[in-house]
Backbone as CSV, one residue per row, in Angstrom:
resi,resn,N_x,N_y,N_z,CA_x,CA_y,CA_z,C_x,C_y,C_z
1,MET,-22.387,-53.546,0.759,-23.126,-53.021,-0.372,-22.070,-51.652,-0.637
2,THR,-21.942,-51.769,-2.179,-21.083,-50.582,-2.776,-21.825,-49.395,-2.389
3,ASN,-20.901,-48.225,-2.109,-21.384,-47.084,-1.693,-21.988,-46.247,-2.902
4,PRO,-23.352,-45.939,-2.590,-24.111,-45.371,-3.729,-23.695,-44.344,-4.446
5,ILE,-22.759,-43.454,-3.864,-22.013,-42.295,-4.708,-20.917,-42.754,-5.485
6,LEU,-20.403,-44.027,-5.547,-19.333,-44.156,-6.105,-19.579,-44.733,-7.493
7,SER,-18.691,-44.102,-8.537,-19.004,-44.751,-9.774,-17.577,-45.255,-10.199
8,MET,-17.660,-46.162,-11.116,-16.415,-46.605,-11.709,-16.249,-46.179,-13.258
9,ASN,-15.163,-45.719,-13.577,-14.928,-45.357,-15.160,-14.660,-46.692,-15.778
10,GLN,-15.248,-46.605,-17.250,-15.138,-48.138,-17.641,-13.514,-47.997,-18.108
11,ALA,-12.714,-47.377,-18.211,-11.454,-47.810,-18.432,-10.611,-48.474,-17.277
12,THR,-11.048,-48.392,-16.084,-10.716,-49.036,-15.252,-10.593,-50.524,-15.334
13,ILE,-11.389,-50.959,-16.191,-11.513,-52.366,-16.526,-11.589,-52.348,-18.176
14,LYS,-10.739,-51.930,-18.736,-10.208,-51.659,-20.039,-10.800,-52.627,-21.134
15,TYR,-10.639,-53.709,-20.663,-10.504,-54.957,-21.484,-12.114,-55.450,-21.570
16,ALA,-12.888,-54.849,-20.810,-14.528,-55.332,-20.755,-14.882,-54.371,-21.848
17,ASP,-15.996,-55.251,-22.654,-16.790,-54.457,-23.486,-18.060,-53.874,-22.641
18,LEU,-19.032,-53.133,-23.267,-19.747,-52.519,-22.652,-20.637,-53.522,-21.984
19,ARG,-21.284,-54.376,-22.621,-22.135,-55.455,-21.655,-21.255,-56.219,-20.573
20,GLN,-19.986,-56.308,-20.656,-19.155,-56.878,-19.488,-18.915,-55.867,-18.449
21,THR,-18.787,-54.567,-18.666,-18.832,-53.491,-17.874,-20.244,-53.513,-17.080
22,LEU,-21.142,-53.240,-17.820,-22.515,-52.991,-17.047,-22.796,-54.382,-16.289
23,ASP,-22.706,-55.679,-16.471,-22.877,-56.663,-15.914,-22.250,-56.750,-14.624
24,THR,-20.631,-56.293,-14.582,-19.567,-56.419,-13.773,-20.392,-55.445,-12.362
25,LEU,-20.439,-54.312,-12.893,-20.991,-53.223,-12.163,-22.056,-53.292,-11.351
26,THR,-23.051,-53.723,-11.977,-24.447,-54.090,-11.311,-24.232,-55.210,-10.423
27,LYS,-23.687,-56.185,-10.659,-23.273,-57.418,-9.835,-22.682,-56.933,-8.422
28,ALA,-21.514,-55.974,-8.751,-20.660,-55.348,-7.780,-21.501,-54.521,-6.713
29,GLY,-22.816,-54.340,-7.220,-23.867,-53.003,-6.466,-23.621,-51.886,-6.652
30,TYR,-22.900,-51.281,-7.651,-22.514,-49.872,-8.321,-23.801,-49.478,-8.868
31,GLN,-24.055,-48.002,-8.574,-25.172,-47.477,-9.191,-24.773,-46.693,-10.313
32,SER,-23.817,-46.343,-10.537,-23.138,-45.488,-11.436,-22.082,-45.838,-12.331
33,VAL,-21.700,-45.308,-13.521,-20.842,-45.780,-14.546,-20.144,-44.611,-15.211
34,GLY,-18.845,-44.584,-15.451,-18.494,-43.555,-16.365,-18.017,-43.978,-17.625
35,LEU,-18.407,-43.883,-18.931,-18.482,-44.391,-20.265,-17.478,-43.664,-20.924
36,TRP,-16.697,-44.481,-21.670,-15.672,-44.142,-22.868,-16.529,-44.480,-24.046
37,ARG,-16.307,-43.360,-25.163,-17.005,-43.437,-26.462,-16.802,-44.799,-27.167
38,GLU,-15.376,-45.296,-27.147,-15.103,-46.619,-28.066,-15.899,-47.677,-27.877
39,PRO,-16.079,-48.229,-26.438,-16.730,-49.192,-26.377,-18.729,-49.023,-26.704
40,VAL,-18.785,-47.721,-26.717,-20.094,-47.234,-26.949,-20.246,-47.537,-28.275
41,GLU,-19.354,-46.949,-29.115,-19.419,-47.122,-30.661,-19.189,-48.387,-31.290
42,ALA,-18.702,-49.293,-30.380,-18.602,-50.745,-30.782,-19.897,-51.123,-30.936
43,VAL,-21.001,-50.681,-30.149,-22.215,-51.531,-30.390,-23.223,-50.774,-30.879
44,GLY,-22.738,-49.250,-31.097,-23.821,-48.261,-31.717,-24.579,-47.511,-30.546
45,LEU,-24.782,-46.037,-31.068,-25.261,-45.399,-29.790,-26.648,-45.821,-29.387
46,ASP,-27.654,-46.353,-30.227,-28.817,-46.567,-29.598,-28.857,-47.542,-28.799
47,THR,-28.209,-48.750,-29.256,-28.194,-50.061,-28.571,-27.358,-49.442,-27.383
48,ALA,-26.320,-48.914,-27.219,-25.934,-48.668,-26.123,-26.512,-47.979,-25.093
49,VAL,-27.365,-47.047,-25.387,-28.367,-46.205,-24.651,-29.418,-47.294,-23.999
50,LYS,-29.765,-47.933,-24.766,-30.863,-49.165,-24.371,-30.262,-50.026,-23.191
51,MET,-28.833,-50.563,-23.677,-28.208,-51.523,-22.696,-28.096,-50.638,-21.325
52,VAL,-27.563,-49.362,-21.174,-27.640,-48.674,-19.786,-28.589,-48.407,-19.322
53,ALA,-29.528,-47.914,-20.098,-30.923,-47.891,-19.446,-31.667,-49.006,-18.762
54,ASP,-31.375,-50.111,-19.179,-31.898,-51.568,-18.708,-31.288,-51.943,-17.689
55,SER,-29.914,-51.379,-17.508,-28.855,-51.869,-16.415,-29.433,-51.045,-15.242
56,GLY,-30.017,-49.987,-15.330,-30.462,-48.897,-14.106,-28.921,-48.381,-13.706
57,LEU,-27.881,-48.523,-14.139,-27.061,-47.615,-13.615,-27.172,-46.211,-14.250
58,ARG,-26.616,-45.073,-13.654,-26.737,-43.676,-13.925,-25.158,-43.826,-14.631
59,VAL,-25.218,-42.771,-15.710,-23.983,-42.179,-16.369,-23.130,-41.205,-15.622
60,SER,-22.129,-41.301,-15.005,-21.500,-40.229,-14.098,-20.962,-39.293,-15.255
61,THR,-20.055,-39.901,-16.236,-19.397,-38.929,-17.283,-19.263,-39.785,-18.310
62,MET,-18.913,-38.818,-19.558,-18.652,-39.566,-20.799,-17.241,-38.869,-20.934
63,CYS,-16.190,-39.932,-21.276,-14.835,-39.730,-21.935,-14.615,-39.992,-23.198
64,ARG,-13.986,-39.247,-24.165,-13.628,-37.697,-23.607,-13.534,-37.062,-24.964
65,GLY,-14.061,-35.793,-24.892,-13.836,-34.970,-25.764,-12.672,-34.271,-25.765
66,GLY,-12.176,-33.052,-26.291,-10.998,-32.127,-26.333,-10.442,-32.490,-27.601
67,PHE,-8.841,-32.418,-27.543,-8.011,-32.463,-28.574,-8.186,-31.486,-29.726
68,PHE,-8.003,-30.349,-29.200,-8.621,-29.344,-30.185,-7.424,-28.175,-30.373
69,THR,-6.179,-28.471,-29.922,-5.227,-27.400,-30.000,-4.235,-27.284,-31.123
70,MET,-4.796,-27.807,-32.304,-4.202,-27.656,-33.452,-4.783,-26.226,-34.071
71,PRO,-3.759,-25.713,-35.046,-4.156,-24.579,-35.845,-5.258,-24.694,-36.535
72,GLU,-5.910,-23.640,-37.124,-7.200,-23.601,-37.849,-6.763,-24.557,-39.002
73,GLY,-7.856,-25.383,-39.452,-7.502,-26.104,-40.700,-8.675,-27.064,-40.707
74,PRO,-8.525,-28.148,-41.673,-9.210,-29.305,-41.765,-9.261,-30.271,-40.538
75,ALA,-7.896,-30.315,-39.863,-7.781,-31.143,-38.434,-8.725,-30.479,-37.353
76,ARG,-8.413,-29.208,-37.522,-9.268,-28.557,-36.089,-10.744,-28.532,-36.582
77,ARG,-11.086,-28.403,-37.734,-12.614,-28.678,-38.021,-13.218,-29.662,-37.693
78,ALA,-12.431,-30.989,-37.922,-12.727,-32.107,-37.782,-12.869,-32.424,-36.308
79,SER,-11.979,-31.748,-35.508,-12.211,-32.206,-34.168,-13.210,-31.467,-33.392
80,ILE,-13.362,-29.806,-33.822,-14.739,-29.389,-33.331,-15.760,-30.101,-33.709
81,ASP,-15.955,-30.703,-34.734,-17.251,-31.373,-35.233,-17.557,-32.593,-34.356
82,ASP,-16.164,-33.263,-34.384,-16.356,-34.663,-33.386,-16.809,-34.126,-31.867
83,ASN,-16.254,-32.867,-31.468,-16.728,-32.869,-30.115,-18.559,-32.464,-30.080
84,ARG,-18.886,-31.932,-31.153,-20.249,-31.546,-31.216,-20.932,-32.714,-31.225
85,LYS,-20.532,-33.943,-31.967,-20.924,-35.129,-32.049,-21.057,-35.703,-30.653
86,LEU,-19.906,-35.712,-29.944,-19.903,-36.253,-28.403,-20.665,-35.660,-27.727
87,ILE,-20.906,-34.446,-27.790,-22.087,-33.713,-26.833,-23.148,-34.310,-26.862
88,GLU,-23.639,-34.751,-28.439,-24.867,-35.222,-28.464,-25.073,-36.652,-27.825
89,GLU,-23.979,-37.285,-27.872,-23.805,-38.496,-27.526,-23.967,-38.692,-25.980
90,THR,-23.385,-37.843,-25.406,-23.402,-37.590,-23.863,-24.985,-37.285,-23.418
91,ALA,-25.413,-36.323,-23.966,-26.849,-36.050,-23.704,-27.513,-37.395,-24.027
92,ALA,-27.587,-38.245,-24.879,-28.696,-39.383,-25.246,-28.433,-40.203,-23.968
93,PHE,-27.240,-40.354,-23.397,-27.407,-41.106,-21.898,-28.084,-40.590,-20.673
94,GLY,-28.500,-39.241,-21.096,-28.904,-38.416,-19.788,-27.794,-37.869,-18.940
95,CYS,-26.476,-38.135,-19.351,-25.462,-37.645,-18.732,-24.952,-36.225,-18.717
96,LYS,-24.817,-35.727,-17.850,-24.688,-34.192,-17.850,-22.964,-33.564,-18.080
97,VAL,-22.157,-34.587,-18.126,-20.850,-34.281,-17.961,-19.994,-35.078,-19.093
98,LEU,-19.190,-34.217,-20.059,-18.194,-34.487,-21.078,-16.780,-34.264,-20.509
99,VAL,-16.001,-35.176,-20.301,-14.745,-34.804,-19.788,-13.870,-34.259,-21.424
100,LEU,-13.286,-33.071,-20.745,-12.573,-32.536,-21.987,-10.801,-32.812,-21.687
101,VAL,-10.254,-33.680,-22.432,-8.746,-33.714,-22.353,-8.229,-32.656,-23.642
102,VAL,-7.960,-31.542,-23.244,-7.728,-30.523,-24.255,-6.722,-30.708,-25.171
103,GLY,-5.622,-31.449,-25.130,-4.849,-31.556,-26.230,-3.500,-31.078,-25.803
104,GLY,-2.502,-31.654,-26.417,-0.883,-30.873,-25.920,-0.651,-29.943,-27.210
105,LEU,0.928,-29.782,-27.198,1.456,-29.258,-28.457,1.113,-29.728,-29.823
106,PRO,0.610,-29.155,-30.741,0.732,-29.477,-31.890,2.171,-29.891,-32.545
107,GLU,2.366,-30.965,-33.304,3.430,-31.615,-33.802,4.467,-30.070,-34.433
108,GLY,5.466,-30.062,-33.825,6.790,-29.198,-34.389,6.370,-27.619,-33.439
109,SER,5.543,-27.869,-32.556,5.431,-26.391,-31.800,6.016,-26.473,-30.362
110,LYS,6.453,-25.207,-30.170,6.580,-25.150,-28.609,6.118,-24.107,-27.825
111,ASP,4.680,-23.960,-28.398,3.964,-22.381,-28.151,3.195,-22.952,-27.172
112,LEU,3.016,-23.202,-25.995,1.876,-23.635,-24.985,0.796,-22.729,-24.736
113,ILE,1.567,-21.147,-24.751,0.344,-20.268,-24.553,-0.603,-20.084,-25.661
114,GLY,0.075,-20.592,-27.093,-0.954,-20.669,-28.133,-1.996,-21.760,-28.031
115,ALA,-1.348,-22.636,-27.743,-2.351,-23.801,-27.568,-3.390,-23.674,-26.503
116,ARG,-3.019,-23.231,-25.489,-4.134,-22.789,-24.532,-5.184,-21.900,-25.141
117,ALA,-4.655,-20.938,-25.751,-5.705,-19.897,-26.636,-6.545,-20.582,-27.398
118,ARG,-6.094,-21.612,-28.187,-6.835,-22.283,-29.121,-7.905,-23.097,-28.381
119,VAL,-7.415,-23.413,-27.088,-8.622,-24.273,-26.249,-9.759,-23.391,-25.977
120,ALA,-9.316,-22.247,-25.736,-10.588,-21.023,-25.401,-11.057,-20.897,-26.649
121,ASP,-10.764,-20.841,-27.644,-11.335,-20.427,-29.040,-12.512,-21.828,-29.136
122,ALA,-11.904,-23.110,-28.796,-12.936,-24.127,-29.011,-13.918,-24.129,-28.228
123,LEU,-13.904,-23.582,-27.033,-14.801,-23.714,-25.934,-15.856,-22.602,-26.074
124,ALA,-15.450,-21.499,-26.864,-16.435,-20.449,-27.299,-17.155,-21.341,-28.447
125,GLU,-16.608,-21.738,-29.376,-17.536,-22.387,-30.407,-18.465,-23.388,-30.069
126,LEU,-18.231,-24.025,-28.919,-18.894,-25.142,-28.531,-19.736,-24.903,-27.323
127,GLU,-19.627,-23.700,-26.795,-20.380,-23.431,-25.509,-22.000,-23.448,-25.889
128,SER,-22.453,-22.874,-27.084,-24.091,-23.067,-27.470,-24.462,-24.476,-27.520
129,ASP,-23.464,-25.328,-27.846,-23.836,-26.598,-28.198,-24.204,-27.393,-26.992
130,ALA,-23.128,-27.154,-25.971,-23.643,-27.660,-24.534,-24.585,-27.223,-24.022
131,LEU,-24.832,-25.884,-23.893,-26.031,-25.514,-23.308,-27.462,-26.228,-24.002
132,ALA,-27.505,-26.269,-25.373,-28.329,-26.711,-25.849,-28.795,-28.308,-25.342
133,ALA,-27.809,-28.834,-25.296,-27.833,-30.330,-24.685,-27.850,-30.550,-23.379
134,ASP,-27.604,-29.355,-22.684,-27.550,-29.644,-21.057,-26.407,-30.618,-20.805
135,VAL,-25.085,-30.267,-21.350,-24.157,-30.995,-20.913,-22.963,-30.077,-20.600
136,THR,-22.446,-30.282,-19.433,-21.117,-29.610,-19.110,-19.832,-30.090,-19.624
137,LEU,-18.945,-29.164,-20.293,-17.873,-29.369,-20.943,-16.805,-29.334,-19.802
138,ALA,-16.316,-30.501,-19.092,-15.348,-30.437,-18.023,-13.957,-30.629,-18.262
139,ILE,-13.395,-29.576,-18.321,-11.917,-29.389,-18.695,-11.373,-30.048,-17.680
140,GLU,-10.459,-30.837,-18.007,-9.531,-31.950,-17.153,-8.184,-31.328,-17.040
141,PRO,-7.737,-30.665,-15.922,-6.096,-30.510,-16.043,-5.408,-31.814,-15.665
142,LEU,-4.525,-31.972,-16.420,-3.581,-32.977,-16.310,-2.197,-32.854,-15.701
143,HIS,-1.664,-33.769,-14.982,-0.193,-33.611,-14.516,0.677,-33.173,-15.458
144,PRO,1.429,-32.133,-15.053,2.548,-31.372,-15.832,3.267,-32.533,-16.892
145,MET,3.322,-33.655,-16.518,4.225,-34.554,-17.200,3.527,-34.907,-18.624
146,TYR,2.129,-34.537,-18.812,1.445,-34.764,-19.806,1.186,-33.326,-20.719
147,CYS,1.851,-32.282,-20.335,1.415,-31.049,-20.996,1.730,-31.047,-22.366
148,THR,2.702,-31.849,-22.894,3.045,-31.475,-24.300,2.036,-32.330,-25.233
149,ASP,1.774,-33.729,-24.800,1.170,-34.504,-25.657,-0.262,-34.912,-25.184
150,ARG,-0.962,-34.449,-24.067,-2.167,-34.638,-23.901,-2.971,-33.382,-23.508
151,ALA,-2.614,-32.697,-22.620,-3.078,-31.623,-21.978,-2.327,-30.317,-21.813
152,CYS,-2.314,-29.229,-22.343,-1.573,-28.228,-21.891,-2.217,-27.247,-20.743
153,VAL,-3.222,-27.774,-20.141,-3.759,-27.316,-19.034,-3.202,-28.200,-17.937
154,SER,-2.542,-27.918,-17.122,-1.937,-28.563,-15.969,-2.579,-28.232,-14.586
155,THR,-2.968,-27.232,-14.022,-3.314,-26.779,-12.809,-4.869,-26.490,-13.036
156,LEU,-5.807,-26.766,-11.608,-7.112,-26.327,-11.504,-7.498,-24.785,-11.870
157,GLY,-6.369,-24.054,-11.420,-6.360,-22.636,-11.537,-6.472,-22.127,-13.084
158,GLN,-5.701,-22.880,-14.125,-5.594,-22.620,-15.328,-6.899,-22.974,-15.724
159,ALA,-7.505,-24.160,-15.478,-8.916,-24.775,-16.181,-9.693,-23.711,-15.602
160,LEU,-9.532,-23.089,-14.591,-10.869,-22.118,-14.101,-10.947,-20.766,-14.644
161,ASP,-9.593,-20.646,-15.194,-9.388,-19.387,-16.007,-9.926,-19.236,-17.446
162,LEU,-9.686,-20.796,-17.963,-10.041,-20.956,-19.345,-11.831,-20.840,-19.470
163,ALA,-12.619,-21.433,-18.182,-13.788,-21.516,-18.120,-14.464,-20.237,-17.903
164,ALA,-13.787,-19.570,-17.409,-14.411,-18.412,-16.556,-15.233,-17.279,-17.586
165,PRO,-14.959,-17.089,-18.892,-15.825,-16.447,-19.916,-17.050,-17.207,-20.383
166,PHE,-17.347,-18.334,-19.952,-18.300,-19.002,-20.453,-19.412,-19.408,-19.064
167,ASN,-20.530,-19.551,-19.651,-21.797,-20.195,-18.818,-21.420,-21.361,-17.890
168,PRO,-21.513,-21.557,-16.735,-20.803,-22.375,-15.839,-21.771,-23.867,-16.256
169,LYS,-22.766,-23.512,-16.874,-23.641,-24.718,-17.004,-23.150,-25.296,-18.040
170,ALA,-22.258,-24.672,-19.309,-21.747,-25.426,-20.369,-20.531,-25.670,-20.165
171,VAL,-19.682,-25.154,-19.432,-18.051,-25.055,-19.242,-17.861,-25.246,-17.686
172,GLY,-17.339,-26.642,-17.242,-17.016,-26.525,-15.907,-15.543,-27.130,-15.798
173,VAL,-15.148,-27.869,-14.624,-13.776,-28.613,-14.555,-13.910,-29.699,-14.029
174,THR,-12.853,-30.698,-14.298,-12.782,-31.864,-13.598,-11.930,-31.968,-12.315
175,VAL,-11.832,-32.461,-11.555,-11.185,-32.559,-10.312,-10.772,-34.012,-9.928
176,ASP,-9.316,-34.082,-10.547,-8.914,-35.482,-10.727,-7.475,-35.537,-9.587
177,THR,-7.994,-36.304,-8.480,-6.696,-36.334,-7.640,-5.231,-36.632,-8.032
178,PHE,-5.246,-37.485,-8.945,-3.987,-37.915,-9.678,-3.277,-36.774,-10.168
179,HIS,-4.140,-35.933,-10.864,-3.319,-34.827,-11.712,-3.103,-33.688,-10.959
180,ILE,-3.900,-33.392,-9.727,-3.682,-32.123,-9.323,-3.224,-32.034,-7.468
181,PHE,-3.372,-33.064,-7.224,-2.962,-33.042,-5.786,-1.447,-32.620,-5.417
182,TRP,-0.539,-32.285,-6.161,0.512,-31.643,-6.201,0.550,-30.223,-5.867
183,ASP,-0.362,-29.712,-6.738,-0.565,-28.257,-6.837,-0.581,-27.718,-5.444
184,PRO,0.281,-26.633,-4.932,0.546,-25.806,-3.771,-0.818,-24.940,-3.743
185,GLN,-1.343,-24.776,-4.691,-3.005,-24.015,-4.843,-4.132,-24.803,-4.697
186,VAL,-4.076,-25.976,-4.571,-5.030,-26.869,-4.899,-6.150,-26.540,-4.287
187,LEU,-6.017,-26.713,-2.471,-7.281,-26.265,-2.175,-7.933,-25.038,-2.458
188,ASP,-7.011,-23.938,-2.267,-7.821,-22.752,-2.681,-8.703,-22.663,-4.199
189,SER,-7.875,-23.510,-5.096,-8.596,-23.651,-6.382,-10.066,-24.664,-6.180
190,ILE,-9.884,-25.337,-5.571,-11.105,-26.028,-5.347,-12.330,-25.521,-4.423
191,ALA,-11.826,-24.407,-3.627,-12.884,-23.665,-3.117,-13.378,-22.820,-4.225
192,ARG,-12.409,-22.214,-4.849,-12.742,-21.101,-6.064,-13.695,-22.044,-7.154
193,ALA,-13.359,-23.133,-7.458,-14.405,-23.785,-8.361,-15.680,-24.150,-7.674
194,GLY,-15.990,-24.356,-6.528,-17.434,-24.269,-5.812,-17.866,-22.938,-5.843
195,ARG,-17.261,-22.094,-5.629,-17.754,-20.559,-5.583,-18.285,-20.275,-7.079
196,GLU,-17.583,-20.590,-7.930,-17.842,-20.181,-9.288,-18.882,-21.187,-9.897
197,GLY,-19.376,-22.346,-9.302,-20.057,-23.324,-9.626,-19.365,-24.049,-10.959
198,ARG,-18.419,-24.417,-10.989,-17.498,-25.073,-12.072,-17.099,-26.399,-11.943
199,ILE,-17.497,-26.948,-10.640,-16.926,-28.359,-10.321,-18.081,-29.484,-11.151
200,ALA,-17.810,-29.868,-12.117,-18.603,-30.810,-12.746,-18.452,-32.519,-12.429
201,THR,-17.214,-32.953,-11.921,-17.064,-34.141,-11.569,-15.727,-34.239,-10.550
202,TYR,-15.944,-35.281,-9.649,-14.590,-35.378,-8.800,-14.452,-36.832,-9.044
203,GLN,-12.936,-37.225,-9.460,-12.357,-38.498,-9.815,-11.349,-38.767,-9.077
204,VAL,-11.256,-40.081,-8.431,-10.269,-40.232,-7.576,-9.272,-41.526,-8.249
205,CYS,-8.267,-41.405,-7.697,-7.144,-42.582,-7.965,-5.983,-42.242,-7.305
206,ASP,-5.014,-43.229,-6.981,-3.612,-42.766,-6.013,-2.415,-42.402,-7.265
207,TYR,-1.264,-41.820,-6.568,-0.117,-41.466,-7.411,0.760,-42.154,-6.672
208,ARG,1.703,-42.723,-7.253,2.999,-43.361,-6.488,3.998,-43.360,-7.532
209,THR,5.456,-43.345,-6.876,6.618,-43.407,-7.524,7.176,-44.516,-7.224
210,PRO,8.249,-45.332,-7.797,8.577,-44.875,-9.560,7.218,-45.323,-10.268
211,PHE,7.285,-44.419,-11.329,6.023,-44.621,-12.379,6.154,-45.890,-13.059
212,GLU,5.200,-46.507,-13.642,5.240,-47.244,-14.568,6.059,-47.377,-15.802
213,LYS,6.555,-48.136,-16.448,7.287,-47.766,-17.758,6.570,-46.937,-18.547
214,ASP,5.139,-46.968,-18.806,4.280,-46.069,-19.350,3.690,-44.989,-18.424
215,VAL,4.154,-43.968,-18.319,3.698,-43.143,-17.368,2.338,-42.898,-17.425
216,LEU,1.485,-43.072,-18.475,0.087,-43.303,-18.697,-0.439,-44.323,-17.877
217,LEU,-0.065,-45.002,-17.573,-0.642,-46.324,-16.720,0.128,-46.376,-15.325
218,SER,0.323,-45.371,-14.862,0.570,-44.995,-13.362,-0.363,-44.721,-12.388
219,ARG,-1.805,-44.869,-12.575,-2.737,-44.568,-11.881,-2.976,-45.802,-10.827
220,HIS,-3.380,-45.514,-9.659,-3.331,-46.811,-8.689,-4.654,-46.770,-7.683
221,TYR,-4.889,-47.942,-7.072,-6.054,-47.764,-6.545,-5.840,-46.798,-5.227
222,MET,-6.648,-46.359,-4.515,-6.700,-45.437,-3.498,-6.277,-45.927,-2.361
223,GLY,-5.058,-45.324,-1.732,-4.387,-46.085,-0.569,-2.944,-46.787,-0.878
224,GLU,-2.847,-46.845,-2.465,-1.740,-47.516,-2.548,-0.659,-46.346,-3.244
225,GLY,-0.772,-45.102,-2.762,0.372,-44.231,-3.169,0.426,-43.086,-2.217
226,VAL,0.365,-41.863,-2.567,0.578,-40.428,-1.507,-0.148,-39.658,-1.507
227,ILE,-1.483,-39.701,-2.301,-2.175,-38.788,-2.169,-3.118,-38.716,-0.865
228,ASP,-3.295,-37.238,-0.262,-3.934,-37.105,0.517,-5.237,-36.988,0.369
229,PHE,-6.418,-38.026,0.526,-7.621,-37.865,-0.037,-8.342,-37.241,1.226
230,MET,-8.139,-37.217,2.168,-8.795,-36.591,3.339,-9.032,-34.907,3.048
231,SER,-8.114,-34.199,2.888,-7.826,-32.838,2.508,-8.563,-32.496,1.256
232,LEU,-8.425,-33.325,0.113,-8.822,-33.144,-0.986,-10.522,-33.307,-0.896
233,THR,-10.877,-34.453,-0.576,-12.293,-34.635,-0.576,-12.945,-33.840,0.414
234,GLN,-12.726,-33.228,1.568,-13.097,-32.406,2.209,-13.221,-31.298,1.661
235,ALA,-12.354,-30.911,0.793,-12.367,-29.587,0.200,-13.483,-29.459,-0.858
236,VAL,-13.729,-30.460,-1.608,-14.582,-30.942,-2.411,-16.002,-30.864,-1.986
237,ALA,-16.240,-31.322,-0.705,-17.217,-31.484,-0.116,-17.735,-30.165,0.678
238,ALA,-16.738,-29.538,0.858,-16.973,-28.102,1.393,-17.615,-27.106,0.593
239,THR,-17.551,-27.269,-0.681,-18.033,-26.340,-1.854,-19.589,-26.758,-1.821
240,GLY,-20.014,-27.909,-1.367,-21.244,-27.889,-1.460,-22.035,-28.985,-2.844
241,TRP,-20.644,-29.192,-3.719,-21.103,-30.122,-5.090,-21.327,-31.627,-4.201
242,ARG,-22.538,-31.903,-4.950,-22.759,-33.426,-4.504,-22.940,-34.030,-6.021
243,GLY,-22.216,-35.106,-6.294,-22.321,-36.062,-7.325,-21.521,-37.336,-7.077
244,ASP,-21.823,-38.114,-8.001,-21.063,-39.456,-8.129,-19.771,-39.048,-8.249
245,ILE,-18.693,-39.793,-7.200,-17.411,-39.812,-7.350,-16.982,-40.857,-8.116
246,GLU,-16.127,-40.635,-9.319,-15.545,-41.606,-10.124,-14.118,-42.057,-9.874
247,CYS,-14.065,-43.288,-9.919,-12.667,-43.888,-9.878,-12.345,-44.328,-11.325
248,GLU,-11.013,-43.659,-11.679,-10.569,-43.850,-12.966,-9.161,-44.595,-12.795
249,ILE,-8.946,-45.802,-13.132,-7.474,-46.095,-13.069,-7.042,-46.796,-14.285
250,PHE,-5.786,-46.093,-14.949,-5.321,-46.837,-15.923,-3.669,-47.334,-15.216
251,ASN,-3.709,-48.857,-15.206,-2.586,-49.456,-14.995,-2.753,-50.969,-15.309
252,GLN,-1.686,-51.094,-16.091,-1.774,-52.699,-16.789,-2.029,-53.823,-15.710
253,ALA,-1.540,-53.725,-14.493,-1.751,-54.993,-13.484,-3.061,-54.952,-13.176
254,VAL,-3.866,-53.628,-13.262,-5.125,-53.746,-12.826,-5.984,-54.267,-14.043
255,TRP,-5.441,-53.626,-15.266,-6.387,-54.301,-16.451,-6.446,-55.686,-16.453
256,ASP,-5.289,-56.288,-16.057,-5.044,-57.814,-16.217,-5.730,-58.594,-15.087
257,THR,-6.442,-57.957,-14.202,-7.028,-58.633,-13.156,-8.453,-58.675,-13.453
258,PRO,-9.040,-59.923,-13.137,-10.609,-60.408,-13.427,-11.507,-59.086,-13.151
259,PHE,-12.311,-58.796,-14.048,-13.178,-57.460,-13.493,-13.917,-57.445,-12.315
260,ASP,-14.457,-58.580,-11.928,-15.072,-58.670,-10.617,-14.169,-58.287,-9.631
261,GLN,-12.921,-58.663,-9.485,-12.027,-58.375,-8.554,-11.794,-56.705,-8.638
262,VAL,-11.657,-56.246,-9.539,-11.173,-54.867,-9.803,-12.236,-53.878,-9.013
263,ALA,-13.626,-54.497,-9.668,-14.990,-53.630,-9.103,-15.009,-53.910,-7.427
264,THR,-14.643,-54.897,-7.017,-14.781,-55.196,-5.263,-13.488,-54.344,-4.842
265,LYS,-12.011,-54.091,-5.376,-11.455,-53.595,-4.684,-11.478,-52.005,-4.612
266,VAL,-11.920,-51.793,-5.778,-12.218,-50.267,-5.935,-13.217,-49.839,-4.983
267,ALA,-14.235,-50.453,-4.901,-15.185,-50.183,-3.724,-14.688,-50.159,-2.481
268,ASP,-13.818,-51.182,-1.870,-13.027,-51.336,-0.846,-12.052,-50.387,-0.594
269,SER,-11.313,-49.976,-1.539,-10.339,-48.763,-1.415,-11.030,-47.295,-1.205
270,PHE,-12.191,-47.249,-1.796,-13.232,-46.039,-1.821,-13.508,-45.816,-0.480
271,ASP,-14.038,-46.895,0.192,-14.629,-47.112,1.564,-13.696,-46.653,2.361
272,LYS,-12.342,-47.233,2.203,-11.303,-46.673,3.458,-10.529,-45.447,3.221
273,GLU,-10.489,-45.012,1.935,-9.794,-43.772,1.580,-10.476,-42.529,1.362
274,VAL,-11.943,-42.534,0.956,-12.584,-41.295,0.393,-13.999,-41.214,1.065
275,ALA,-14.423,-42.371,1.390,-15.860,-42.194,1.771,-15.971,-41.671,3.278
276,PRO,-14.837,-41.983,4.043,-15.036,-41.392,5.378,-15.015,-39.922,5.483
277,TYR,-14.545,-38.992,4.575,-14.320,-37.757,4.311,-15.555,-37.164,3.714
278,TRP,-16.450,-37.976,3.216,-17.666,-37.286,2.300,-18.911,-37.203,3.415
279,PRO,-19.603,-36.117,3.315,-21.021,-36.033,4.427,-21.822,-37.124,3.590
280,LEU,-22.666,-37.825,5.033,-23.384,-39.127,4.898,-24.724,-38.271,4.034
């Protein structure tokens, strides 16, 4: 039976629509799923909520909000409004976590510090919406190779500093092994995140080189790369955080594999690489 704390993010079987995702995971014995907004919007929110409820699956996270590093203007207003809509959509599933990929440098800019400041400004605007919906905005630090185009926040420490002014119920962090394993301060930062009540979700997959041609698609099954899941998983567990642990893989070869085989391999790799270090 699939480990009851394991969730699989929908992007791991990218070509599956919502119905196929739910059917694949329930047949494989999963109890939780991480959703993306695009497959939800393809069927409509009300229909999607009913489909998920009928499946019996929990929703571990909704992906993804953010992308609000642009200067003030129509594009930024549209982004803030879209994030408000996403908060409401997340809450509609009974999900407590909206993952934020905050955005990189605006076109023509070299000002990472300014981009991070605009992230803080966006969080200040969205805090009350998140609190009202009982949804945590989970800032996801991304590996530094993505700092210019996807997320100007690269370390867990940076994410925690951004979250610090806000209510922990409204703003937390995503602990994603692929993005943060390399950080010399990662274990201290995980402990800090626990002390501050900021861990919203723990996501796992592996990292290896050489990268795929598209570096975005370089996430692998646990055990196929170099990440020390023992130390990271034990560090998260030591904080007292308990929630669904979500596997999220972007990889063309994985996407081209039959959905049921992916679900089985994710569960097997989780059992070997992550579960032994998580309290029963």
